[in-house]
VMD Tcl script that draws the C-alpha trace (Angstrom):
set ca {
  {0.00 0.00 0.00}
  {2.82 2.40 0.83}
  {4.40 1.69 -2.56}
  {1.14 2.60 -4.30}
  {1.00 5.90 -2.40}
  {4.57 6.65 -3.46}
  {3.84 5.86 -7.10}
  {0.78 8.11 -7.02}
  {2.84 10.87 -5.40}
  {5.46 10.68 -8.15}
  {2.77 11.50 -10.67}
  {1.00 14.03 -8.46}
  {4.29 15.88 -7.99}
  {4.17 16.81 -11.69}
  {0.77 18.42 -11.38}
  {0.81 22.19 -11.64}
  {0.41 23.51 -8.10}
  {-1.74 26.45 -9.18}
  {-4.54 23.98 -9.83}
  {-4.57 22.85 -6.20}
  {-5.56 26.35 -5.08}
  {-8.03 26.89 -7.93}
  {-11.60 25.86 -7.28}
  {-12.59 23.76 -10.31}
  {-16.33 24.23 -9.80}
  {-16.91 27.77 -11.03}
  {-20.62 27.72 -11.82}
  {-22.03 25.45 -9.13}
  {-21.24 23.61 -5.95}
  {-19.57 20.22 -6.11}
  {-22.68 18.53 -4.66}
  {-24.84 20.20 -7.31}
  {-22.57 18.84 -10.01}
  {-22.68 15.34 -8.53}
  {-26.49 15.41 -8.50}
  {-26.66 16.63 -12.09}
  {-24.08 14.02 -13.07}
  {-26.22 11.27 -11.55}
  {-29.36 12.58 -13.27}
  {-27.49 12.83 -16.58}
  {-26.23 9.25 -16.31}
  {-29.67 7.92 -15.40}
  {-31.28 9.84 -18.28}
  {-28.66 8.43 -20.66}
  {-29.56 4.95 -19.37}
  {-33.28 5.64 -19.88}
  {-34.00 5.56 -16.13}
  {-35.68 8.03 -13.80}
  {-34.50 8.69 -10.25}
  {-36.47 9.15 -7.04}
  {-35.14 11.12 -4.08}
  {-34.56 7.83 -2.25}
  {-32.61 6.36 -5.15}
  {-30.43 9.46 -5.39}
  {-29.74 9.58 -1.65}
  {-28.76 5.90 -1.66}
  {-26.37 6.29 -4.61}
  {-24.81 9.58 -3.49}
  {-24.64 8.45 0.15}
  {-26.37 11.58 1.44}
  {-29.61 12.11 3.31}
  {-32.93 12.57 1.57}
  {-33.02 16.03 3.14}
  {-29.76 16.88 1.34}
  {-31.37 15.92 -1.95}
  {-34.60 17.77 -1.19}
  {-32.75 20.96 -0.22}
  {-31.83 21.33 -3.87}
  {-35.24 22.82 -4.62}
  {-33.22 25.64 -6.15}
  {-32.69 23.24 -9.03}
  {-36.37 23.63 -9.92}
  {-36.12 27.42 -9.63}
  {-33.18 27.36 -12.04}
  {-35.19 25.04 -14.28}
  {-32.48 22.36 -14.06}
  {-34.89 19.62 -12.96}
  {-38.58 18.92 -12.78}
  {-40.64 16.47 -10.79}
  {-42.81 13.91 -12.54}
  {-45.42 11.87 -10.67}
  {-45.46 8.13 -11.11}
  {-48.38 7.05 -13.28}
  {-49.34 4.15 -11.00}
  {-48.47 5.57 -7.56}
  {-49.16 9.30 -7.14}
  {-47.18 9.35 -3.87}
  {-44.03 8.54 -5.82}
  {-42.29 11.15 -7.94}
  {-39.19 11.24 -10.07}
  {-36.60 13.97 -10.47}
  {-35.89 14.51 -14.15}
  {-33.16 16.60 -15.75}
  {-34.39 19.40 -18.03}
  {-32.64 20.76 -21.11}
  {-31.44 23.71 -18.99}
  {-30.07 21.28 -16.42}
  {-28.22 19.32 -19.06}
  {-26.78 22.56 -20.43}
  {-25.60 23.66 -16.95}
  {-24.07 20.21 -16.41}
  {-22.32 20.23 -19.80}
  {-20.93 23.73 -19.18}
  {-19.56 22.78 -15.77}
  {-18.14 19.54 -17.17}
  {-16.21 21.56 -19.77}
  {-14.73 23.73 -17.00}
  {-13.63 20.66 -15.04}
  {-12.12 19.01 -18.12}
  {-10.27 22.20 -19.08}
  {-8.83 22.52 -15.56}
  {-7.83 18.86 -15.42}
  {-6.19 19.03 -18.84}
  {-4.11 21.95 -17.65}
  {-3.36 20.18 -14.40}
  {-2.14 17.00 -16.10}
  {-0.60 18.56 -19.20}
  {2.92 17.32 -18.37}
  {1.77 13.78 -17.56}
  {1.89 11.38 -20.50}
  {-0.95 8.98 -21.25}
  {0.80 5.89 -19.83}
  {1.50 7.64 -16.52}
  {-2.04 9.00 -16.40}
  {-3.44 5.50 -16.84}
  {-1.12 4.16 -14.15}
  {-2.17 7.03 -11.87}
  {-5.86 6.28 -12.36}
  {-5.30 2.56 -11.83}
  {-3.37 3.21 -8.61}
  {-5.96 5.65 -7.29}
  {-8.71 3.16 -8.07}
  {-6.88 0.46 -6.11}
  {-6.30 2.81 -3.18}
  {-9.97 3.84 -3.20}
  {-11.05 0.18 -3.19}
  {-8.80 -0.53 -0.22}
  {-10.09 2.46 1.71}
  {-13.78 1.68 1.18}
}
mol new
graphics top color blue
foreach p $ca { graphics top sphere $p radius 0.5 }
foreach p [lrange $ca 0 end-1] q [lrange $ca 1 end] { graphics top cylinder $p $q radius 0.2 }
display resetview
């Protein structure tokens, strides 16, 4: 495990330090992005998400999901009632929500490209593999 940390550090040491102080989420909070990411993935898979499903996947409380009512005010999501059970509703990404997600995703990608610009593809793959292994060991 220590060797994996050292290998990751060798790659991390080449990252431009300015990126570490720069907040990569310029347009929205990190949690907002994660929610929109989940809704985007589920929409791409042809699925709809309930508050319970989202809280289970994101490992946050239902209250944390529900506090994002501002998403409806921004027209990023809308609620759709289940056709068979009116007590059940789904949170669905709107076109505006997809646009906000895509814009933020571009910002993140641009920042990461700058951050890793001096890391070649082989090292980047090794870095991702090592971080994945570390994450699996931690969880």
